N, C-alpha and C positions, 0 to 999 in steps of 0.2 A: 180828244181821246174817244169821244162817242162816236160810234158807227151806226147809223140807221139801220133798223132791220127789226124782226121779231124774234123775241128771246123767252124762252121759258126759264122759270126759277131753276130748273135742274140744270139747264145750259149755262147759266150764270155760274153755279155753283162747280159744275165739271170744269169750267175753263179756270177759273181761280184757284181752284184745288190743285189742279195739274200743274200750274205755273209755281204755286206755293210748295208743294210736295216736292216737286223736281229741285226747288232752290234748297230746302232742306237736305235732300239726299245729297246733292253735291257739297254742300258744307258739312256734311257729317262725314262723308267719306274722304274728301280731299282737303278740308280746312278753309283759311281765310281766302278770299278773293282779291286779287290785287291788279290784276290786268284789267286795263281802262275799258278793253272792247268787251270782255268778259262781264265787267260790272253794268256797264250799259245793256249787255243783253238781258240780264236778269231784271234789271228797273224798268226797261220797256216792256219785257214780258207781263211784269205784274200789273203795269200801269194800263196796258192795253186790256187785259182781262178784267179789270175793275172799272175800265171807263175813267182813268184818271184819280179814283178814290182812294186808291192804296200805291204806295211806291215804295221802293227798296233804297235805304240809305246804308251807307259804310262808315265803319269808325275809323280811327286812325291806324288800326292794323288789318283792316279788310274784312272784318266780321259784318256780315249782312244782316239787316234787321227790316221786316216787313212793316210798314209803318201806314197810319191812317191820315188822311189830310182833313183837317176840320177848319172851313173857312171862318173867318171873323163872324162875330154877330153881337149884338149890343144886350143889355140887361133887359130891355122891353120886349126883346125876340124871344126870351125864356120864362119872363116874370109878368104876371098882370100889372103888378103897381111899379114895373121896373123903369129906370131912367132911360132915355134915348141915347146912352153912352157905352162904349165897347165894354163887354165884360171884362171884369178884371184879368182873364186867363190870357187875354190878348194885349195886356199892358207889362211890358219889362223895361225897367229902369226910365219909366216916362215914355217910351215909344211904343205905338199902337201896332201891332203886328197883323198881316192881312191874313195868316194863316198859322196854325200849329201843327206840329205831327206828332201825334200819340201813338206809342207801341200797339200793334194790333193784338198781342198776345202778351200774357204775363211772362216776364222775362226769365231766361234761363242765364246763367253765368259761369264763366271759365276762368282758369288760373287763381293767382292769389296776390296780394301785396300789390305792387305796381304794374303787375301783368294781368290783374283783374279786369274782365270785362263782360258786360251785360249783352244780351241780344235777343230779338224777337222773331221767333220763327214759329211756324205751325208743326204742330204732331211732334213736339218734345215733351220731357217731363219739365214742368215749370220749376223756378228756384223756390226753395221752401225752407231754407235754414240760413239766414244772412242777418246781421245787424244792421240796424239803421246806417251808422256811419260806414260800413261797409258796401251798402245799398247805395249811398250817396256816391262812394269812391268808384264802384264799378260802372256807374255810368259817367261820371265826370272825366275819367281816365280815357272815355272816349275820343274826347276831343272837343273842340268849340261848338257850344250848342247842345250837346247833348247833356241830360240832367234827368234824375229821379223825377218821374211823374210827381206833378205837384197838387196840392190840395185844391189850389184854385182851378187847376186843369180836371180834376176829377169832378169838382163840384160843377163846371160848366158841362160836361159830358152828361152828369146827372140830370141836371135842368133840362137839357137839350131833350134827352130823352123822354123826360116826362110831358114837357110842352107838345111833343109829338104823339102823346097817348100810348107810350110804349115804355113796359118795364122788362128788363133783359131777365131771363132764368138763367139757371146754371148749375153746377155740381154743388148744391148745398145740402144733399142727403145722401150720402154715401154713392157717390158717383152719378146720380140723378137727380133731378130737380124735384123739390118736394112736393110742390104743387101739380106737376106734371111728370109722374112716375115713370112714363114710356120715354121721357127725353133723359138719353144716357149720353156719357162720353167714353171714350176708351182708356181703361184704367191704366196708371202709369205707376201706382203705389197702391198696395195692400196692407191693412193694419187690422189684426186681429180677424181676420176673416171679411173684412168689409173694405169697400173701396175708398181710399181716402184721397188720392189725387186722380186727374185724368190728363191725357195728353194735350196740350195747349191747341184749341180750336177744334177739338174731336167731336164737341156736341153739335146740336143742330142750331141753324141760323138763329132761331129765337134764343140762343145764349150770346148774342152779340148786342151791342149797346141799342142798335136801331133794328133788328130782326132782318138784316139783309148780310148777304154773304162778304159784304166789303165794310162791316163795323168792327168796332174793338169787342173782343171777345173775352169772356171768363171774367167780366168785372163782378159777377154775382157768384160767390162761392170758389170753391176749388182750393185756394190758397190765402193765407193772410197776405196783405200787400202793404208795403210802406208807401207813404207820400210825403214830399218835401213841403216846406212852408208853413208848418202847423205843429204846435205842440202844446201841450198843457203842463204849466210850471207852477207848482205849489197852488194847484186849484185855478190857476189863471190861464185862460185861453190866449196864447200869443202867435202872431204870422209874421211872415216877410209881407211888407206892402206890396198889392196887386199880385203879380206873378214873377216878384223878384228872383224868387227860388228857381225860376228856369235859367236864371243866369249861374252857370256853374263856378262863378268865381265868388259868389256869395257865401260867407261863412254861417252854416247850420249847426256849427258844435254848441256844446251846451253853454259855454261862455260868451256866445256870439252877442256884439251889440245891434245886430241885425233884427232881433226878435223883438215885435212890438205889442204890446197888449192892447186889446179892443175896449173901448170905453162905450158907456150906455149908448152914446148916439152914434156909434159906428166908426168914429175916428181913431187913429192909432196914438 
């Protein structure tokens, strides 16, 4: 996807913003995208603008989601004392994945019950009132491979950012970053005269996980976010092994036998 040439940061931002804002406008106005040619058009537009770091995936209904491609890395890549083994986020049911796809933005959701679907798009009000079970459902019902972002994936992104010497900022203080108040997002909800939420991806690129226009946005602040594969049960930390929570057929309900406690030596 890379095309040789000289690019400024503003050039990169302008190109990816134009592609993603166009997709959001199209979806907001006309709804799901089911035509194969149009699906390919939006996917290729976003991939070209991001040099292949972002893509567009569609669920069973044709709801588009902008996703960030994260190539596999080892524990040693992100931890000084890490083993030269794949990070658990890339291991699902014992199979090592070459890459994972993470929503570029906090998801919004549409519909209810069996019609509920989550989606990741720029410039919308993020979902902000949903139970854990419904968050699981809104992702699972999108089809094979779709799942609520897992704790293993969240941890992998956090470790990757730290290893690269970067800490994402965000809407953690009334629509702005508490350490850099000049950084603001576009308000999407006002509460008691103060900015509560901001539109997804409306802050500066410092609000992405790697400080680029192609990173995962709004991990710091904006809304509370659920992750799968981790819970506290009567004071005990319990997980699903590796990144098995990415398999949307795994049961994460309260009574599920998939949950395993972590012993002092790290075994389950």
